[in-house]
N, CA, C and O atoms as a Tripos MOL2 file, in Angstrom:
@<TRIPOS>MOLECULE
protein
  248   247    62     0     0
PROTEIN
NO_CHARGES

@<TRIPOS>ATOM
      1 N           0.8440   -1.1720    0.0000 N.3       1 UNK1
      2 CA          0.0000    0.0000    0.0000 C.3       1 UNK1
      3 C           0.8880    1.2320    0.0000 C.2       1 UNK1
      4 O           1.4870    1.5460    1.0290 O.2       1 UNK1
      5 N           0.9930    1.9380   -1.1110 N.am      2 UNK2
      6 CA          1.8030    3.1480   -1.1330 C.3       2 UNK2
      7 C           1.1510    4.2770   -0.3460 C.2       2 UNK2
      8 O          -0.0560    4.5010   -0.4320 O.2       2 UNK2
      9 N           1.9690    4.9740    0.4140 N.am      3 UNK3
     10 CA          1.5460    6.1990    1.0780 C.3       3 UNK3
     11 C           2.4870    7.2940    0.6130 C.2       3 UNK3
     12 O           3.7040    7.1920    0.7660 O.2       3 UNK3
     13 N           1.9150    8.3380    0.0460 N.am      4 UNK4
     14 CA          2.7030    9.4380   -0.4970 C.3       4 UNK4
     15 C           2.4620   10.6640    0.3660 C.2       4 UNK4
     16 O           1.3210   11.0760    0.5750 O.2       4 UNK4
     17 N           3.5400   11.2410    0.8610 N.am      5 UNK5
     18 CA          3.4680   12.4490    1.6880 C.3       5 UNK5
     19 C           3.9360   13.6250    0.8340 C.2       5 UNK5
     20 O           5.0460   13.6150    0.3020 O.2       5 UNK5
     21 N           3.0830   14.6340    0.7110 N.am      6 UNK6
     22 CA          3.4060   15.8090   -0.0940 C.3       6 UNK6
     23 C           3.4290   17.0260    0.8210 C.2       6 UNK6
     24 O           2.4170   17.3800    1.4250 O.2       6 UNK6
     25 N           4.5860   17.6570    0.9160 N.am      7 UNK7
     26 CA          4.7230   18.8880    1.6820 C.3       7 UNK7
     27 C           4.9250   20.0150    0.6870 C.2       7 UNK7
     28 O           5.8050   19.9480   -0.1710 O.2       7 UNK7
     29 N           4.1030   21.0550    0.8050 N.am      8 UNK8
     30 CA          4.1690   22.1620   -0.1420 C.3       8 UNK8
     31 C           3.7350   23.4360    0.5500 C.2       8 UNK8
     32 O           3.0990   23.4120    1.6040 O.2       8 UNK8
     33 N           4.0980   24.5610   -0.0730 N.am      9 UNK9
     34 CA          3.6550   25.8330    0.4710 C.3       9 UNK9
     35 C           2.1370   25.8980    0.4390 C.2       9 UNK9
     36 O           1.4990   25.3910   -0.4840 O.2       9 UNK9
     37 N           1.5740   26.5250    1.4490 N.am     10 UNK10
     38 CA          0.1310   26.7120    1.4840 C.3      10 UNK10
     39 C          -0.2990   27.6410    0.3560 C.2      10 UNK10
     40 O           0.5030   28.4050   -0.1790 O.2      10 UNK10
     41 N          -1.5740   27.5600    0.0070 N.am     11 UNK11
     42 CA         -2.1110   28.4630   -0.9930 C.3      11 UNK11
     43 C          -2.6880   27.7770   -2.2170 C.2      11 UNK11
     44 O          -3.2810   28.4420   -3.0680 O.2      11 UNK11
     45 N          -2.5300   26.4550   -2.3290 N.am     12 UNK12
     46 CA         -3.1320   25.7580   -3.4750 C.3      12 UNK12
     47 C          -4.6360   25.6740   -3.2780 C.2      12 UNK12
     48 O          -5.1230   25.5840   -2.1510 O.2      12 UNK12
     49 N          -5.3570   25.7040   -4.3750 N.am     13 UNK13
     50 CA         -6.8110   25.6150   -4.3040 C.3      13 UNK13
     51 C          -7.2340   24.1580   -4.0980 C.2      13 UNK13
     52 O          -6.4570   23.2400   -4.3590 O.2      13 UNK13
     53 N          -8.4650   23.9520   -3.6280 N.am     14 UNK14
     54 CA         -8.9530   22.5820   -3.5150 C.3      14 UNK14
     55 C          -8.9120   21.8460   -4.8540 C.2      14 UNK14
     56 O          -8.6140   20.6520   -4.8920 O.2      14 UNK14
     57 N          -9.2100   22.5440   -5.9510 N.am     15 UNK15
     58 CA         -9.1690   21.9140   -7.2670 C.3      15 UNK15
     59 C          -7.7500   21.4610   -7.6250 C.2      15 UNK15
     60 O          -7.5710   20.3690   -8.1630 O.2      15 UNK15
     61 N          -6.7480   22.2810   -7.3340 N.am     16 UNK16
     62 CA         -5.3620   21.8880   -7.5980 C.3      16 UNK16
     63 C          -4.9890   20.6540   -6.7760 C.2      16 UNK16
     64 O          -4.3320   19.7430   -7.2790 O.2      16 UNK16
     65 N          -5.4010   20.6310   -5.5390 N.am     17 UNK17
     66 CA         -5.1020   19.4830   -4.6790 C.3      17 UNK17
     67 C          -5.8190   18.2310   -5.1870 C.2      17 UNK17
     68 O          -5.2500   17.1400   -5.1860 O.2      17 UNK17
     69 N          -7.0530   18.3950   -5.6150 N.am     18 UNK18
     70 CA         -7.8310   17.2750   -6.1630 C.3      18 UNK18
     71 C          -7.1260   16.6870   -7.3820 C.2      18 UNK18
     72 O          -7.0160   15.4680   -7.5180 O.2      18 UNK18
     73 N          -6.6510   17.5620   -8.2670 N.am     19 UNK19
     74 CA         -5.9510   17.1010   -9.4670 C.3      19 UNK19
     75 C          -4.6290   16.4310   -9.1150 C.2      19 UNK19
     76 O          -4.2540   15.4350   -9.7340 O.2      19 UNK19
     77 N          -3.9250   16.9690   -8.1300 N.am     20 UNK20
     78 CA         -2.6510   16.3830   -7.7150 C.3      20 UNK20
     79 C          -2.8440   14.9810   -7.1570 C.2      20 UNK20
     80 O          -2.1380   14.0580   -7.5610 O.2      20 UNK20
     81 N          -3.7920   14.8040   -6.2300 N.am     21 UNK21
     82 CA         -3.9630   13.4770   -5.6380 C.3      21 UNK21
     83 C          -4.4450   12.4700   -6.6710 C.2      21 UNK21
     84 O          -4.0980   11.2910   -6.6020 O.2      21 UNK21
     85 N          -5.2400   12.9290   -7.6250 N.am     22 UNK22
     86 CA         -5.6840   12.0330   -8.7010 C.3      22 UNK22
     87 C          -4.4960   11.5980   -9.5500 C.2      22 UNK22
     88 O          -4.3570   10.4160   -9.8650 O.2      22 UNK22
     89 N          -3.6360   12.5490   -9.9230 N.am     23 UNK23
     90 CA         -2.4690   12.2290  -10.7530 C.3      23 UNK23
     91 C          -1.4940   11.3050  -10.0210 C.2      23 UNK23
     92 O          -0.9520   10.3770  -10.6220 O.2      23 UNK23
     93 N          -1.2720   11.5490   -8.7460 N.am     24 UNK24
     94 CA         -0.3680   10.6920   -7.9740 C.3      24 UNK24
     95 C          -0.9310    9.2790   -7.8380 C.2      24 UNK24
     96 O          -0.1970    8.2960   -7.9450 O.2      24 UNK24
     97 N          -2.2220    9.1870   -7.6060 N.am     25 UNK25
     98 CA         -2.8620    7.8740   -7.5060 C.3      25 UNK25
     99 C          -2.7530    7.1260   -8.8260 C.2      25 UNK25
    100 O          -2.4200    5.9410   -8.8440 O.2      25 UNK25
    101 N          -3.0310    7.8080   -9.9260 N.am     26 UNK26
    102 CA         -2.9280    7.1830  -11.2410 C.3      26 UNK26
    103 C          -1.4940    6.7470  -11.5470 C.2      26 UNK26
    104 O          -1.2830    5.7040  -12.1650 O.2      26 UNK26
    105 N          -0.5150    7.5330  -11.1230 N.am     27 UNK27
    106 CA          0.8880    7.1640  -11.3410 C.3      27 UNK27
    107 C           1.2330    5.8830  -10.5800 C.2      27 UNK27
    108 O           1.9710    5.0410  -11.0920 O.2      27 UNK27
    109 N           0.7150    5.7320   -9.3800 N.am     28 UNK28
    110 CA          0.9570    4.5020   -8.6150 C.3      28 UNK28
    111 C           0.2650    3.3110   -9.2690 C.2      28 UNK28
    112 O           0.8120    2.2090   -9.3000 O.2      28 UNK28
    113 N          -0.9190    3.5330   -9.7810 N.am     29 UNK29
    114 CA         -1.6240    2.4670  -10.5000 C.3      29 UNK29
    115 C          -0.7920    2.0030  -11.6920 C.2      29 UNK29
    116 O          -0.5850    0.8060  -11.8910 O.2      29 UNK29
    117 N          -0.3160    2.9720  -12.4830 N.am     30 UNK30
    118 CA          0.3990    2.6650  -13.7120 C.3      30 UNK30
    119 C           1.7780    2.0520  -13.4500 C.2      30 UNK30
    120 O           2.1310    1.0440  -14.0630 O.2      30 UNK30
    121 N           2.5420    2.6370  -12.5640 N.am     31 UNK31
    122 CA          3.9300    2.1990  -12.3840 C.3      31 UNK31
    123 C           4.1010    1.0590  -11.3840 C.2      31 UNK31
    124 O           5.0180    0.2470  -11.5120 O.2      31 UNK31
    125 N           3.2150    1.0000  -10.3880 N.am     32 UNK32
    126 CA          3.3590   -0.0180   -9.3410 C.3      32 UNK32
    127 C           2.3050   -1.1140   -9.4170 C.2      32 UNK32
    128 O           2.4220   -2.1470   -8.7590 O.2      32 UNK32
    129 N           1.2780   -0.8810  -10.2220 N.am     33 UNK33
    130 CA          0.1890   -1.8410  -10.2930 C.3      33 UNK33
    131 C          -0.6930   -1.8140   -9.0630 C.2      33 UNK33
    132 O          -1.3840   -2.7890   -8.7680 O.2      33 UNK33
    133 N          -0.6730   -0.7100   -8.3460 N.am     34 UNK34
    134 CA         -1.4640   -0.5910   -7.1200 C.3      34 UNK34
    135 C          -2.9130   -0.2570   -7.4470 C.2      34 UNK34
    136 O          -3.1790    0.6170   -8.2720 O.2      34 UNK34
    137 N          -3.8510   -0.9480   -6.8050 N.am     35 UNK35
    138 CA         -5.2460   -0.5370   -6.9810 C.3      35 UNK35
    139 C          -5.4420    0.8220   -6.3060 C.2      35 UNK35
    140 O          -4.8100    1.0930   -5.2850 O.2      35 UNK35
    141 N          -6.2990    1.6720   -6.8510 N.am     36 UNK36
    142 CA         -6.4580    3.0140   -6.2820 C.3      36 UNK36
    143 C          -6.8650    3.0060   -4.8130 C.2      36 UNK36
    144 O          -6.5200    3.9190   -4.0640 O.2      36 UNK36
    145 N          -7.5960    1.9790   -4.4060 N.am     37 UNK37
    146 CA         -8.0350    1.8990   -3.0010 C.3      37 UNK37
    147 C          -6.8690    1.7140   -2.0370 C.2      37 UNK37
    148 O          -7.0200    1.9290   -0.8350 O.2      37 UNK37
    149 N          -5.7120    1.3170   -2.5520 N.am     38 UNK38
    150 CA         -4.5680    1.0800   -1.6740 C.3      38 UNK38
    151 C          -3.6130    2.2690   -1.6140 C.2      38 UNK38
    152 O          -2.6290    2.2330   -0.8760 O.2      38 UNK38
    153 N          -3.8910    3.3190   -2.3800 N.am     39 UNK39
    154 CA         -2.9920    4.4750   -2.4480 C.3      39 UNK39
    155 C          -3.4910    5.5790   -1.5220 C.2      39 UNK39
    156 O          -4.6090    6.0730   -1.6730 O.2      39 UNK39
    157 N          -2.6520    5.9570   -0.5650 N.am     40 UNK40
    158 CA         -2.9600    7.0770    0.3290 C.3      40 UNK40
    159 C          -2.0560    8.2470   -0.0330 C.2      40 UNK40
    160 O          -0.8570    8.0740   -0.2470 O.2      40 UNK40
    161 N          -2.6380    9.4350   -0.1000 N.am     41 UNK41
    162 CA         -1.8670   10.6560   -0.3440 C.3      41 UNK41
    163 C          -2.1490   11.6090    0.8100 C.2      41 UNK41
    164 O          -3.3030   11.9450    1.0780 O.2      41 UNK41
    165 N          -1.0990   12.0400    1.4880 N.am     42 UNK42
    166 CA         -1.2180   12.9620    2.6100 C.3      42 UNK42
    167 C          -0.6800   14.3140    2.1760 C.2      42 UNK42
    168 O           0.4610   14.4110    1.7250 O.2      42 UNK42
    169 N          -1.4820   15.3530    2.3070 N.am     43 UNK43
    170 CA         -1.0790   16.7000    1.9100 C.3      43 UNK43
    171 C          -0.8190   17.5450    3.1530 C.2      43 UNK43
    172 O          -1.6190   17.5680    4.0880 O.2      43 UNK43
    173 N           0.3050   18.2280    3.1420 N.am     44 UNK44
    174 CA          0.6770   19.1060    4.2450 C.3      44 UNK44
    175 C           0.9590   20.4950    3.6920 C.2      44 UNK44
    176 O           1.9020   20.6820    2.9240 O.2      44 UNK44
    177 N           0.1430   21.4670    4.0820 N.am     45 UNK45
    178 CA          0.3350   22.8590    3.6890 C.3      45 UNK45
    179 C           1.2450   23.5230    4.7120 C.2      45 UNK45
    180 O           0.9280   23.5800    5.9000 O.2      45 UNK45
    181 N           2.3700   24.0190    4.2390 N.am     46 UNK46
    182 CA          3.3510   24.6270    5.1290 C.3      46 UNK46
    183 C           3.4390   26.1220    4.8290 C.2      46 UNK46
    184 O           3.6360   26.5050    3.6750 O.2      46 UNK46
    185 N           3.2970   26.9740    5.8470 N.am     47 UNK47
    186 CA          3.4900   28.4070    5.6190 C.3      47 UNK47
    187 C           4.9490   28.6930    5.2420 C.2      47 UNK47
    188 O           5.8610   28.0080    5.7050 O.2      47 UNK47
    189 N           5.1570   29.7040    4.4020 N.am     48 UNK48
    190 CA          6.5200   30.0520    3.9990 C.3      48 UNK48
    191 C           7.3760   30.4540    5.1930 C.2      48 UNK48
    192 O           8.6020   30.3580    5.1330 O.2      48 UNK48
    193 N           6.7530   30.8980    6.2650 N.am     49 UNK49
    194 CA          7.4990   31.2810    7.4700 C.3      49 UNK49
    195 C           8.0270   30.0610    8.2320 C.2      49 UNK49
    196 O           8.8110   30.2040    9.1700 O.2      49 UNK49
    197 N           7.5990   28.8670    7.8270 N.am     50 UNK50
    198 CA          8.0110   27.6400    8.5030 C.3      50 UNK50
    199 C           8.9070   26.7630    7.6380 C.2      50 UNK50
    200 O           9.1320   25.5970    7.9610 O.2      50 UNK50
    201 N           9.4180   27.3130    6.5440 N.am     51 UNK51
    202 CA         10.2120   26.5340    5.5960 C.3      51 UNK51
    203 C          11.4210   27.3660    5.2110 C.2      51 UNK51
    204 O          11.2950   28.5490    4.8920 O.2      51 UNK51
    205 N          12.5920   26.7460    5.2400 N.am     52 UNK52
    206 CA         13.7870   27.4780    4.8280 C.3      52 UNK52
    207 C          14.6270   26.6270    3.8900 C.2      52 UNK52
    208 O          14.5760   25.3980    3.9240 O.2      52 UNK52
    209 N          15.3910   27.2960    3.0640 N.am     53 UNK53
    210 CA         16.3640   26.6640    2.1910 C.3      53 UNK53
    211 C          17.6410   27.4850    2.2950 C.2      53 UNK53
    212 O          17.6070   28.7130    2.2250 O.2      53 UNK53
    213 N          18.7520   26.8070    2.4610 N.am     54 UNK54
    214 CA         20.0510   27.4690    2.5850 C.3      54 UNK54
    215 C          20.0670   28.4730    3.7340 C.2      54 UNK54
    216 O          20.7300   29.5060    3.6470 O.2      54 UNK54
    217 N          19.3420   28.1730    4.8080 N.am     55 UNK55
    218 CA         19.3680   29.0050    5.9970 C.3      55 UNK55
    219 C          18.5150   30.2650    5.9110 C.2      55 UNK55
    220 O          18.6150   31.1350    6.7760 O.2      55 UNK55
    221 N          17.6790   30.3770    4.8810 N.am     56 UNK56
    222 CA         16.8410   31.5650    4.7160 C.3      56 UNK56
    223 C          15.3800   31.1220    4.6410 C.2      56 UNK56
    224 O          15.0230   30.2460    3.8530 O.2      56 UNK56
    225 N          14.5460   31.7430    5.4720 N.am     57 UNK57
    226 CA         13.1200   31.4460    5.4390 C.3      57 UNK57
    227 C          12.5500   31.9110    4.0990 C.2      57 UNK57
    228 O          12.9240   32.9640    3.5830 O.2      57 UNK57
    229 N          11.6420   31.1110    3.5450 N.am     58 UNK58
    230 CA         11.0240   31.4830    2.2830 C.3      58 UNK58
    231 C          10.1970   32.7540    2.4130 C.2      58 UNK58
    232 O          10.0240   33.4810    1.4340 O.2      58 UNK58
    233 N           9.6900   33.0260    3.5920 N.am     59 UNK59
    234 CA          8.9110   34.2470    3.8050 C.3      59 UNK59
    235 C           9.7990   35.4860    3.7490 C.2      59 UNK59
    236 O           9.2890   36.5980    3.6140 O.2      59 UNK59
    237 N          11.1140   35.3160    3.8490 N.am     60 UNK60
    238 CA         12.0390   36.4430    3.8290 C.3      60 UNK60
    239 C          12.8170   36.5460    2.5190 C.2      60 UNK60
    240 O          13.6640   37.4270    2.3670 O.2      60 UNK60
    241 N          12.5410   35.6710    1.5960 N.am     61 UNK61
    242 CA         13.2150   35.7120    0.2880 C.3      61 UNK61
    243 C          12.5990   36.7920   -0.5820 C.2      61 UNK61
    244 O          11.4170   37.1140   -0.4560 O.2      61 UNK61
    245 N          13.4060   37.3380   -1.4540 N.am     62 UNK62
    246 CA         12.9010   38.3890   -2.3550 C.3      62 UNK62
    247 C          12.7640   37.8700   -3.7580 C.2      62 UNK62
    248 O          12.3540   38.6090   -4.6520 O.2      62 UNK62
@<TRIPOS>BOND
     1     1     2 1
     2     2     3 1
     3     3     4 2
     4     3     5 am
     5     5     6 1
     6     6     7 1
     7     7     8 2
     8     7     9 am
     9     9    10 1
    10    10    11 1
    11    11    12 2
    12    11    13 am
    13    13    14 1
    14    14    15 1
    15    15    16 2
    16    15    17 am
    17    17    18 1
    18    18    19 1
    19    19    20 2
    20    19    21 am
    21    21    22 1
    22    22    23 1
    23    23    24 2
    24    23    25 am
    25    25    26 1
    26    26    27 1
    27    27    28 2
    28    27    29 am
    29    29    30 1
    30    30    31 1
    31    31    32 2
    32    31    33 am
    33    33    34 1
    34    34    35 1
    35    35    36 2
    36    35    37 am
    37    37    38 1
    38    38    39 1
    39    39    40 2
    40    39    41 am
    41    41    42 1
    42    42    43 1
    43    43    44 2
    44    43    45 am
    45    45    46 1
    46    46    47 1
    47    47    48 2
    48    47    49 am
    49    49    50 1
    50    50    51 1
    51    51    52 2
    52    51    53 am
    53    53    54 1
    54    54    55 1
    55    55    56 2
    56    55    57 am
    57    57    58 1
    58    58    59 1
    59    59    60 2
    60    59    61 am
    61    61    62 1
    62    62    63 1
    63    63    64 2
    64    63    65 am
    65    65    66 1
    66    66    67 1
    67    67    68 2
    68    67    69 am
    69    69    70 1
    70    70    71 1
    71    71    72 2
    72    71    73 am
    73    73    74 1
    74    74    75 1
    75    75    76 2
    76    75    77 am
    77    77    78 1
    78    78    79 1
    79    79    80 2
    80    79    81 am
    81    81    82 1
    82    82    83 1
    83    83    84 2
    84    83    85 am
    85    85    86 1
    86    86    87 1
    87    87    88 2
    88    87    89 am
    89    89    90 1
    90    90    91 1
    91    91    92 2
    92    91    93 am
    93    93    94 1
    94    94    95 1
    95    95    96 2
    96    95    97 am
    97    97    98 1
    98    98    99 1
    99    99   100 2
   100    99   101 am
   101   101   102 1
   102   102   103 1
   103   103   104 2
   104   103   105 am
   105   105   106 1
   106   106   107 1
   107   107   108 2
   108   107   109 am
   109   109   110 1
   110   110   111 1
   111   111   112 2
   112   111   113 am
   113   113   114 1
   114   114   115 1
   115   115   116 2
   116   115   117 am
   117   117   118 1
   118   118   119 1
   119   119   120 2
   120   119   121 am
   121   121   122 1
   122   122   123 1
   123   123   124 2
   124   123   125 am
   125   125   126 1
   126   126   127 1
   127   127   128 2
   128   127   129 am
   129   129   130 1
   130   130   131 1
   131   131   132 2
   132   131   133 am
   133   133   134 1
   134   134   135 1
   135   135   136 2
   136   135   137 am
   137   137   138 1
   138   138   139 1
   139   139   140 2
   140   139   141 am
   141   141   142 1
   142   142   143 1
   143   143   144 2
   144   143   145 am
   145   145   146 1
   146   146   147 1
   147   147   148 2
   148   147   149 am
   149   149   150 1
   150   150   151 1
   151   151   152 2
   152   151   153 am
   153   153   154 1
   154   154   155 1
   155   155   156 2
   156   155   157 am
   157   157   158 1
   158   158   159 1
   159   159   160 2
   160   159   161 am
   161   161   162 1
   162   162   163 1
   163   163   164 2
   164   163   165 am
   165   165   166 1
   166   166   167 1
   167   167   168 2
   168   167   169 am
   169   169   170 1
   170   170   171 1
   171   171   172 2
   172   171   173 am
   173   173   174 1
   174   174   175 1
   175   175   176 2
   176   175   177 am
   177   177   178 1
   178   178   179 1
   179   179   180 2
   180   179   181 am
   181   181   182 1
   182   182   183 1
   183   183   184 2
   184   183   185 am
   185   185   186 1
   186   186   187 1
   187   187   188 2
   188   187   189 am
   189   189   190 1
   190   190   191 1
   191   191   192 2
   192   191   193 am
   193   193   194 1
   194   194   195 1
   195   195   196 2
   196   195   197 am
   197   197   198 1
   198   198   199 1
   199   199   200 2
   200   199   201 am
   201   201   202 1
   202   202   203 1
   203   203   204 2
   204   203   205 am
   205   205   206 1
   206   206   207 1
   207   207   208 2
   208   207   209 am
   209   209   210 1
   210   210   211 1
   211   211   212 2
   212   211   213 am
   213   213   214 1
   214   214   215 1
   215   215   216 2
   216   215   217 am
   217   217   218 1
   218   218   219 1
   219   219   220 2
   220   219   221 am
   221   221   222 1
   222   222   223 1
   223   223   224 2
   224   223   225 am
   225   225   226 1
   226   226   227 1
   227   227   228 2
   228   227   229 am
   229   229   230 1
   230   230   231 1
   231   231   232 2
   232   231   233 am
   233   233   234 1
   234   234   235 1
   235   235   236 2
   236   235   237 am
   237   237   238 1
   238   238   239 1
   239   239   240 2
   240   239   241 am
   241   241   242 1
   242   242   243 1
   243   243   244 2
   244   243   245 am
   245   245   246 1
   246   246   247 1
   247   247   248 2
@<TRIPOS>SUBSTRUCTURE
     1 UNK1         2 RESIDUE 1 A UNK
     2 UNK2         6 RESIDUE 1 A UNK
     3 UNK3        10 RESIDUE 1 A UNK
     4 UNK4        14 RESIDUE 1 A UNK
     5 UNK5        18 RESIDUE 1 A UNK
     6 UNK6        22 RESIDUE 1 A UNK
     7 UNK7        26 RESIDUE 1 A UNK
     8 UNK8        30 RESIDUE 1 A UNK
     9 UNK9        34 RESIDUE 1 A UNK
    10 UNK10       38 RESIDUE 1 A UNK
    11 UNK11       42 RESIDUE 1 A UNK
    12 UNK12       46 RESIDUE 1 A UNK
    13 UNK13       50 RESIDUE 1 A UNK
    14 UNK14       54 RESIDUE 1 A UNK
    15 UNK15       58 RESIDUE 1 A UNK
    16 UNK16       62 RESIDUE 1 A UNK
    17 UNK17       66 RESIDUE 1 A UNK
    18 UNK18       70 RESIDUE 1 A UNK
    19 UNK19       74 RESIDUE 1 A UNK
    20 UNK20       78 RESIDUE 1 A UNK
    21 UNK21       82 RESIDUE 1 A UNK
    22 UNK22       86 RESIDUE 1 A UNK
    23 UNK23       90 RESIDUE 1 A UNK
    24 UNK24       94 RESIDUE 1 A UNK
    25 UNK25       98 RESIDUE 1 A UNK
    26 UNK26      102 RESIDUE 1 A UNK
    27 UNK27      106 RESIDUE 1 A UNK
    28 UNK28      110 RESIDUE 1 A UNK
    29 UNK29      114 RESIDUE 1 A UNK
    30 UNK30      118 RESIDUE 1 A UNK
    31 UNK31      122 RESIDUE 1 A UNK
    32 UNK32      126 RESIDUE 1 A UNK
    33 UNK33      130 RESIDUE 1 A UNK
    34 UNK34      134 RESIDUE 1 A UNK
    35 UNK35      138 RESIDUE 1 A UNK
    36 UNK36      142 RESIDUE 1 A UNK
    37 UNK37      146 RESIDUE 1 A UNK
    38 UNK38      150 RESIDUE 1 A UNK
    39 UNK39      154 RESIDUE 1 A UNK
    40 UNK40      158 RESIDUE 1 A UNK
    41 UNK41      162 RESIDUE 1 A UNK
    42 UNK42      166 RESIDUE 1 A UNK
    43 UNK43      170 RESIDUE 1 A UNK
    44 UNK44      174 RESIDUE 1 A UNK
    45 UNK45      178 RESIDUE 1 A UNK
    46 UNK46      182 RESIDUE 1 A UNK
    47 UNK47      186 RESIDUE 1 A UNK
    48 UNK48      190 RESIDUE 1 A UNK
    49 UNK49      194 RESIDUE 1 A UNK
    50 UNK50      198 RESIDUE 1 A UNK
    51 UNK51      202 RESIDUE 1 A UNK
    52 UNK52      206 RESIDUE 1 A UNK
    53 UNK53      210 RESIDUE 1 A UNK
    54 UNK54      214 RESIDUE 1 A UNK
    55 UNK55      218 RESIDUE 1 A UNK
    56 UNK56      222 RESIDUE 1 A UNK
    57 UNK57      226 RESIDUE 1 A UNK
    58 UNK58      230 RESIDUE 1 A UNK
    59 UNK59      234 RESIDUE 1 A UNK
    60 UNK60      238 RESIDUE 1 A UNK
    61 UNK61      242 RESIDUE 1 A UNK
    62 UNK62      246 RESIDUE 1 A UNK
């Protein structure tokens, strides 16, 4: 049973999230042979103030 964890900046619409989980589920079906009922996708919306790259918060990037 594949479980896919997706961490991304907050702000995506419900429709974008719906399309993403559908595409990820279909990719698991196609590449792994997993039935859709066995694919879990967990979405985590992270504020830019809680994410950094190279020691700089994304909320402070220009």
